[in-house]
NUVOVEX-303916 format. One line per 8 residues: number of its first residue (from 1); their letters; for each residue x negated, y negated, z of C-alpha. Coordinates in steps of 0.5 Angstrom, whole numbers, plus 500, padded with zeros to 3 digits. Layout:
% NUVOVEX-303916
NUM	a	X,Y,Z | ...
This chain:
% NUVOVEX-303916
1	mslsrelr	729,215,162 | 734,214,157 | 729,211,152 | 725,217,153 | 724,224,149 | 722,231,151 | 715,233,148 | 712,240,148
9	lpggdylm	705,242,147 | 702,249,147 | 695,250,150 | 690,247,146 | 694,242,142 | 692,235,142 | 696,229,145 | 692,224,143
17	rrgepggd	685,222,139 | 680,217,141 | 681,211,136 | 688,213,134 | 693,207,135 | 696,206,142 | 702,204,145 | 706,210,147
25	lflvesga	707,212,154 | 707,220,157 | 709,223,163 | 707,230,165 | 713,234,167 | 709,240,168 | 703,244,165 | 696,240,165
33	levvdnrs	692,235,160 | 685,235,160 | 681,228,158 | 675,231,153 | 669,227,150 | 668,230,144 | 662,226,142 | 657,230,145
41	spevvist	655,238,144 | 658,242,147 | 664,238,149 | 665,235,156 | 672,235,160 | 672,229,163 | 678,230,168 | 685,233,168
49	vgsgalvg	691,231,170 | 698,235,172 | 705,234,174 | 707,227,175 | 701,223,172 | 702,218,167 | 698,218,161 | 697,212,155
57	emafldem	698,206,160 | 692,202,158 | 693,202,151 | 701,200,152 | 698,194,156 | 693,192,151 | 696,195,144 | 688,197,143
65	prtadvra	686,204,140 | 686,210,144 | 680,210,148 | 679,218,149 | 682,225,147 | 687,228,151 | 689,235,150 | 694,240,153
73	septvcwt	690,245,157 | 696,250,158 | 703,250,155 | 705,243,158 | 712,239,157 | 711,231,157 | 717,225,157 | 714,220,152
81	wdgaalrr	716,213,151 | 716,209,144 | 711,203,146 | 715,198,141 | 722,201,144 | 720,200,151 | 717,193,150 | 724,191,147
89	elsgkpal	728,194,152 | 723,190,157 | 723,183,154 | 731,183,155 | 730,184,163 | 724,180,166 | 725,183,173 | 724,190,171
97	asavyral	719,188,166 | 715,185,172 | 715,191,176 | 713,196,170 | 707,191,168 | 705,190,175 | 705,198,176 | 702,200,170
105	aelvtsra	696,194,172 | 695,198,178 | 695,204,175 | 690,202,170 | 685,199,175 | 684,206,179 | 686,211,173 | 681,208,167
113	rvltaagl	676,207,172 | 675,214,175 | 676,217,168 | 671,212,165 | 666,213,170 | 666,221,170 | 665,221,163 | 659,217,163
121	smssrrsg	656,220,169 | 657,227,165 | 655,225,159 | 648,222,162 | 647,228,165 | 647,232,159 | 643,227,155 | 638,227,160
129	ggiveesv	639,219,161 | 639,215,167 | 645,216,172 | 648,209,174 | 648,209,182 | 656,210,184 | 655,204,189 | 652,200,184
137	qreahtlv	658,202,179 | 663,201,185 | 660,194,186 | 661,192,179 | 668,194,179 | 670,190,186 | 666,184,182 | 671,185,176
145	aparakwi	677,186,180 | 680,179,181 | 679,177,174 | 682,183,171 | 688,182,176 | 689,175,173 | 688,177,166 | 693,182,167
153	daemllrt	698,177,170 | 697,172,165 | 698,177,159 | 705,179,162 | 706,171,162 | 704,170,155 | 709,176,153 | 715,172,155
161	qpnyaear	712,165,154 | 707,166,148 | 706,158,148 | 704,158,156 | 698,154,155 | 696,155,163 | 696,162,162 | 690,162,157
169	tqmrrafe	687,157,162 | 687,162,167 | 684,167,163 | 678,163,161 | 677,160,168 | 677,167,171 | 672,169,166 | 668,163,167
177	almkkscs	668,165,175 | 666,172,173 | 660,170,169 | 657,166,174 | 658,171,180 | 656,177,175 | 649,173,173 | 647,172,180
185	witgmgga	649,179,182 | 645,182,176 | 639,177,177 | 639,179,185 | 638,186,184 | 631,186,185 | 627,188,179 | 628,190,172
193	eaeqaagk	630,197,172 | 635,195,178 | 638,189,173 | 639,194,167 | 643,199,171 | 647,193,174 | 648,190,167 | 650,197,164
201	alarelhp	655,198,170 | 658,191,169 | 658,192,161 | 662,199,162 | 667,195,167 | 668,189,162 | 668,193,155 | 675,194,154
209	flirsrma	676,186,155 | 670,184,152 | 671,187,145 | 677,183,144 | 673,177,143 | 670,175,136 | 663,173,139 | 663,179,143
217	sralessa	665,184,138 | 661,182,133 | 655,182,138 | 657,189,140 | 658,192,133 | 652,189,130 | 647,194,126 | 642,188,126
225	rqsgdprl	640,186,132 | 633,185,131 | 634,179,127 | 641,177,129 | 647,178,125 | 649,173,120 | 657,173,122 | 655,173,129
233	lahillne	651,167,128 | 656,164,123 | 661,164,129 | 657,161,134 | 655,155,129 | 663,154,127 | 665,154,134 | 672,156,133
241	prgdgglg	675,161,138 | 678,167,135 | 680,174,139 | 685,179,139 | 691,176,143 | 691,171,148 | 686,174,152 | 681,175,147
249	haldqall	682,168,145 | 680,165,152 | 674,170,153 | 671,168,146 | 672,160,148 | 669,162,154 | 663,165,151 | 662,160,146
257	tlpssvgi	661,155,151 | 656,158,155 | 649,154,155 | 646,159,151 | 651,159,145 | 651,151,146 | 643,152,145 | 643,156,139
265	rhrtslag	648,151,136 | 643,145,138 | 637,148,136 | 640,149,129 | 641,142,128 | 635,140,131 | 631,145,126 | 635,141,120
273	qtlkaaip	633,134,123 | 626,136,124 | 625,139,117 | 628,133,114 | 624,128,117 | 618,132,115 | 619,133,107 | 614,130,103
281	prtcqlmv	616,124,098 | 614,129,092 | 616,136,090 | 616,140,096 | 614,148,098 | 619,150,103 | 619,157,106 | 624,160,111
289	vnitnsap	622,166,115 | 628,170,117 | 635,167,114 | 640,170,118 | 642,162,119 | 642,158,113 | 645,152,117 | 638,148,117
297	larvmpel	637,150,110 | 643,147,108 | 642,141,112 | 635,139,108 | 638,141,101 | 640,134,099 | 633,131,101 | 629,137,097
305	arhgatvt	633,135,091 | 631,128,091 | 624,130,089 | 625,137,087 | 623,143,091 | 621,151,091 | 625,154,097 | 622,161,099
313	cidgsrea	627,165,103 | 624,172,106 | 628,177,110 | 628,184,111 | 636,185,109 | 638,185,102 | 645,183,105 | 642,177,109
321	lafldagq	639,175,102 | 646,176,098 | 649,172,104 | 645,166,103 | 645,166,095 | 653,166,095 | 653,160,100 | 648,156,096
329	tsrspsve	654,155,090 | 652,147,089 | 645,147,089 | 641,142,085 | 638,144,079 | 631,141,081 | 631,146,087 | 628,153,085
337	lrliqddl	631,158,090 | 626,164,091 | 629,170,095 | 624,175,097 | 626,182,101 | 620,183,105 | 619,187,112 | 619,182,117
345	arlsmghs	616,187,122 | 610,188,117 | 610,180,116 | 610,179,124 | 604,183,124 | 600,179,119 | 602,183,113 | 606,182,107
353	qvdhppqd	608,186,101 | 608,179,097 | 603,173,095 | 606,166,097 | 603,160,095 | 601,154,100 | 607,151,103 | 608,144,106
361	lilidslv	613,147,111 | 615,153,114 | 621,155,118 | 621,161,123 | 628,160,126 | 630,165,131 | 625,171,129 | 621,170,136
369	dylpdrlv	627,171,140 | 626,179,138 | 618,179,138 | 613,180,144 | 607,174,145 | 602,179,141 | 607,179,135 | 609,172,135
377	asllgwsa	602,170,135 | 600,174,129 | 606,171,125 | 604,164,127 | 597,166,124 | 600,169,118 | 604,163,117 | 598,158,118
385	rhlkpggq	594,161,113 | 600,160,108 | 600,152,110 | 597,146,105 | 593,142,109 | 597,137,113 | 603,142,113 | 608,144,118
393	ivitglap	611,150,122 | 618,149,125 | 619,155,130 | 626,155,134 | 627,159,140 | 631,160,147 | 629,158,154 | 630,162,160
401	wadapvfd	637,160,163 | 642,163,168 | 647,166,163 | 642,170,160 | 645,177,163 | 651,175,159 | 647,176,153 | 642,181,155
409	hligwpmi	647,186,158 | 654,185,157 | 655,183,150 | 649,187,148 | 644,182,145 | 638,182,149 | 633,176,147 | 626,174,149
417	rrkawelr	626,167,152 | 620,163,152 | 620,156,155 | 617,150,150 | 610,150,153 | 610,157,152 | 611,157,145 | 607,151,144
425	slvesvgl	601,155,147 | 602,160,142 | 602,155,136 | 596,152,139 | 592,159,140 | 592,160,132 | 589,153,131 | 595,149,130
433	aggvvagg	597,142,133 | 603,144,137 | 609,139,139 | 615,140,142 | 622,137,139 | 626,140,144 | 626,145,151 | 623,140,156
441	ersrdpav	624,140,163 | 630,136,163 | 634,140,158 | 641,141,159 | 641,147,154 | 636,153,153 | 635,150,146 | 627,150,144
449	vvtgklsq	624,147,138 | 617,147,137 | 612,145,131 | 605,147,129 | 601,142,124 | 595,144,120 | 590,139,120 | 588,135,113
């Protein structure tokens, strides 16, 4: 208490705002505070707290921005602790630090859960959306609780022993075990609607932790999920864990080692190898549809330079095209790079705003992850019409896999997954000779690479 100071708030004054830097703690001496969601109109009062309540404990623990607006509903007196000063005090008193952090951890698991569930429930009622059943939310909370406790314990260890490798390992293993149980829980709900509800409930429980991972934050903030985010794909391909603090790093490492992440890297490598093997011993016409991942193109550039080539890259995003152009700094003068901005949705329906010459090779990388069968067949038909006799299409996708719920629900990156034979059947439906490079029955990851060749 000697480290605290008194703070008086008139009714209506805000104690904290959503998104502000966090870290300070507040204890209500008298009066009352209300937690407000100002994102809807009219605003929603999620909860009220009175005398004896502690506020700000979540941001003190993870040092992340505030997650809610809090204001005085009447004249209120609080005791406040500066977060940095309190941490310095606790760092010199291990026994006290252990007691304080454990007490705060117990409070977080009850208080934050109640506030979040209440806010989301009221918001969904006002917006007319579906309300997640309380029983499902409770199951999700129970499922996450053991991992959350291990993460908090490990973070407490890292505060006093930053280089303690076992704590990071504990975090990663707890997440891996949770992901395995979560995927089984979601897929066992019985029906797409129930799975979606369970996925949303679990995502709410995990969101404050997941956003500390670079991969999850990239996926959750992505504004271009219809064709992937170049930064997200680049992070997966680089396969170097990054995150906010020890927990963020551990969660990122676990996400990068999921089978689907491995499959994305594997299919990228195989797509480059397949293109390279198919390059004709003459000037080549190569088209790349959807260029969010430039790695396959980079792999074949030296081979294309031997006899010369025109590479046509098509994408609906100007930023993605600029991203590709900036990465081709060492391109051979014998390779002409054409960057075409075109609507991929229209192109997938068999239409295009631009005329293109016949191509030797066409790469459709990961775009089918976001298209239903009807549009995949239409896109393949359009591509087949732009092939030279003997020309070839290379298509990449992902097969159904046990970790799909992590991508679909927890990090907000849903994809349409197909087995290799399903994608090959779509290729053959447009009159091409289909072939499977990856995605057989004995595959160790969900990478799918399929080819389609036009007869001579």
